[in-house]
VORO-347199 format. One line per field, with one value per atom (N, C-alpha, C): atom name; residue in three letters; x, y, z; residue number from 1. Coordinates in steps of 0.1 Angstrom, whole numbers, plus 5000, padded with zeros to 4 digits. Layout:
N
atom = CA ...;
type = ALA ...;
u = X ...;
v = Y ...;
w = Z ...;
seq = NUM ...;
END
This chain:
84
atom = N CA C N CA C N CA C N CA C N CA C N CA C N CA C N CA C N CA C N CA C N CA C N CA C N CA C N CA C N CA C N CA C N CA C N CA C N CA C N CA C N CA C N CA C N CA C N CA C N CA C N CA C N CA C N CA C N CA C N CA C N CA C N CA C N CA C N CA C N CA C N CA C N CA C N CA C N CA C N CA C N CA C N CA C N CA C N CA C N CA C N CA C N CA C N CA C N CA C N CA C N CA C N CA C N CA C N CA C N CA C N CA C N CA C N CA C N CA C N CA C N CA C N CA C N CA C N CA C N CA C N CA C N CA C N CA C N CA C N CA C N CA C N CA C N CA C N CA C N CA C N CA C N CA C N CA C N CA C N CA C N CA C N CA C N CA C N CA C;
type = MET MET MET PHE PHE PHE VAL VAL VAL LYS LYS LYS VAL VAL VAL LYS LYS LYS SER SER SER SER SER SER VAL VAL VAL PHE PHE PHE ILE ILE ILE ASP ASP ASP ALA ALA ALA LEU LEU LEU TYR TYR TYR LEU LEU LEU GLN GLN GLN SER SER SER SER SER SER LEU LEU LEU PRO PRO PRO LYS LYS LYS GLY GLY GLY ASP ASP ASP CYS CYS CYS LEU LEU LEU ARG ARG ARG GLY GLY GLY VAL VAL VAL LEU LEU LEU LYS LYS LYS ASP ASP ASP ASP ASP ASP LYS LYS LYS GLY GLY GLY PHE PHE PHE ILE ILE ILE CYS CYS CYS ARG ARG ARG THR THR THR LEU LEU LEU GLU GLU GLU ARG ARG ARG GLU GLU GLU LEU LEU LEU ASP ASP ASP GLN GLN GLN GLU GLU GLU SER SER SER GLN GLN GLN THR THR THR PHE PHE PHE THR THR THR TRP TRP TRP ALA ALA ALA GLY GLY GLY LEU LEU LEU ASN ASN ASN ASP ASP ASP LEU LEU LEU PRO PRO PRO TYR TYR TYR GLY GLY GLY ARG ARG ARG TYR TYR TYR THR THR THR LEU LEU LEU GLU GLU GLU LEU LEU LEU SER SER SER HIS HIS HIS ALA ALA ALA GLU GLU GLU ASP ASP ASP GLU GLU GLU MET MET MET LYS LYS LYS LEU LEU LEU SER SER SER LEU LEU LEU VAL VAL VAL LYS LYS LYS ARG ARG ARG ILE ILE ILE;
u = 8847 8849 8855 8867 8874 8871 8865 8861 8848 8840 8826 8827 8821 8819 8805 8804 8790 8781 8786 8778 8786 8781 8788 8788 8781 8780 8787 8796 8803 8803 8806 8807 8822 8826 8840 8848 8842 8849 8842 8850 8845 8845 8835 8834 8836 8846 8850 8849 8845 8846 8854 8864 8873 8871 8872 8870 8884 8895 8908 8913 8922 8928 8936 8938 8946 8961 8967 8981 8982 8972 8973 8973 8978 8979 8969 8962 8952 8957 8956 8960 8949 8947 8936 8941 8935 8938 8924 8923 8910 8914 8907 8910 8897 8900 8888 8884 8874 8868 8878 8889 8899 8910 8910 8920 8932 8931 8942 8940 8952 8951 8949 8939 8935 8940 8939 8943 8948 8957 8961 8960 8959 8957 8965 8972 8979 8977 8971 8967 8970 8977 8979 8967 8960 8948 8952 8947 8951 8940 8930 8920 8912 8906 8898 8885 8879 8866 8866 8876 8877 8869 8863 8856 8864 8867 8875 8870 8874 8870 8882 8880 8890 8886 8891 8887 8896 8892 8900 8897 8885 8882 8873 8872 8863 8868 8881 8886 8886 8881 8880 8868 8869 8857 8846 8834 8823 8824 8819 8819 8821 8825 8826 8840 8842 8855 8855 8867 8869 8878 8874 8882 8888 8901 8908 8915 8910 8916 8923 8934 8942 8947 8949 8954 8961 8974 8982 8979 8974 8971 8957 8948 8934 8933 8924 8921 8906 8901 8887 8886 8875 8873 8858 8856 8843 8840 8829 8825 8818 8823 8818 8814 8806 8802 8803 8810 8811 8800 8792 8781 8783 8774 8773 8768;
v = 5128 5143 5146 5152 5155 5169 5177 5191 5194 5201 5206 5221 5227 5241 5245 5254 5257 5262 5270 5275 5276 5273 5275 5290 5298 5312 5320 5329 5336 5351 5359 5373 5378 5375 5379 5369 5357 5346 5333 5322 5308 5302 5294 5287 5272 5266 5252 5243 5231 5221 5209 5206 5195 5183 5171 5159 5152 5159 5154 5152 5143 5141 5153 5155 5165 5164 5175 5175 5174 5170 5169 5183 5184 5197 5197 5208 5210 5222 5220 5230 5233 5246 5251 5261 5261 5271 5276 5289 5295 5301 5296 5301 5308 5318 5324 5316 5321 5314 5312 5320 5318 5309 5304 5295 5302 5315 5322 5320 5318 5316 5330 5330 5343 5342 5331 5329 5315 5314 5300 5299 5287 5285 5272 5273 5261 5261 5251 5251 5237 5238 5225 5225 5214 5213 5210 5218 5216 5208 5204 5195 5187 5176 5168 5175 5173 5179 5194 5201 5215 5223 5234 5243 5256 5262 5274 5283 5295 5306 5310 5310 5315 5329 5339 5353 5360 5373 5382 5380 5376 5374 5385 5396 5407 5415 5415 5423 5416 5403 5396 5401 5401 5405 5395 5399 5390 5381 5368 5359 5345 5336 5321 5318 5309 5305 5290 5284 5270 5269 5261 5258 5244 5244 5231 5228 5217 5214 5201 5200 5187 5184 5171 5166 5153 5153 5142 5138 5126 5122 5125 5129 5132 5147 5148 5161 5162 5175 5177 5191 5193 5206 5210 5222 5227 5240 5241 5254 5263 5276 5286 5299 5307 5319 5330 5341 5353 5363 5367 5376 5389 5398 5411 5409;
w = 6948 6949 6963 6962 6975 6980 6972 6976 6970 6979 6974 6975 6965 6964 6969 6978 6983 6972 6963 6952 6939 6928 6915 6910 6918 6915 6926 6923 6934 6930 6941 6939 6942 6954 6958 6965 6967 6974 6970 6972 6970 6984 6987 6999 6996 7001 6998 7010 7009 7019 7015 7022 7018 7027 7021 7028 7029 7027 7027 7041 7044 7057 7061 7074 7080 7075 7071 7067 7052 7045 7030 7024 7012 7005 6993 6993 6982 6973 6960 6951 6942 6939 6931 6921 6909 6898 6893 6893 6888 6874 6864 6850 6845 6836 6830 6818 6810 6799 6787 6787 6777 6781 6793 6798 6805 6807 6814 6829 6836 6850 6857 6865 6872 6887 6893 6907 6910 6919 6924 6939 6944 6958 6961 6972 6977 6992 6998 7012 7018 7029 7037 7047 7047 7056 7070 7080 7094 7102 7095 7101 7091 7094 7085 7082 7071 7067 7070 7065 7067 7057 7062 7054 7054 7042 7042 7030 7031 7021 7013 7000 6990 6987 6995 6994 6984 6982 6973 6958 6955 6941 6936 6944 6940 6928 6925 6914 6901 6901 6888 6880 6867 6859 6860 6857 6857 6845 6847 6836 6841 6832 6834 6838 6847 6852 6854 6853 6856 6868 6878 6890 6888 6888 6887 6901 6907 6920 6919 6926 6926 6940 6942 6954 6951 6952 6949 6934 6932 6918 6913 6923 6919 6914 6904 6899 6896 6897 6894 6888 6880 6874 6876 6880 6882 6874 6869 6862 6871 6871 6880 6872 6879 6873 6883 6879 6888 6884 6894 6891 6899 6897 6904 6918;
seq = 1 1 1 2 2 2 3 3 3 4 4 4 5 5 5 6 6 6 7 7 7 8 8 8 9 9 9 10 10 10 11 11 11 12 12 12 13 13 13 14 14 14 15 15 15 16 16 16 17 17 17 18 18 18 19 19 19 20 20 20 21 21 21 22 22 22 23 23 23 24 24 24 25 25 25 26 26 26 27 27 27 28 28 28 29 29 29 30 30 30 31 31 31 32 32 32 33 33 33 34 34 34 35 35 35 36 36 36 37 37 37 38 38 38 39 39 39 40 40 40 41 41 41 42 42 42 43 43 43 44 44 44 45 45 45 46 46 46 47 47 47 48 48 48 49 49 49 50 50 50 51 51 51 52 52 52 53 53 53 54 54 54 55 55 55 56 56 56 57 57 57 58 58 58 59 59 59 60 60 60 61 61 61 62 62 62 63 63 63 64 64 64 65 65 65 66 66 66 67 67 67 68 68 68 69 69 69 70 70 70 71 71 71 72 72 72 73 73 73 74 74 74 75 75 75 76 76 76 77 77 77 78 78 78 79 79 79 80 80 80 81 81 81 82 82 82 83 83 83 84 84 84;
END
């Protein structure tokens, strides 16, 4: 697992910790329970073991989401819940 999410429940932001090397690119797609893309993220890491915040999620409706993260050939999916 190349990224850890602080909590699988979020309100207005996701807190992620990456174990990828400096200079690598991390891509993320946040999908709702119907599979529609709600947000995308592309970030070049400026240090190893970086912790960062994916903010601006406060306008998403409450419910279940899937976070798909990719790095080069590696992919991972996480189930998340947006709450009040």
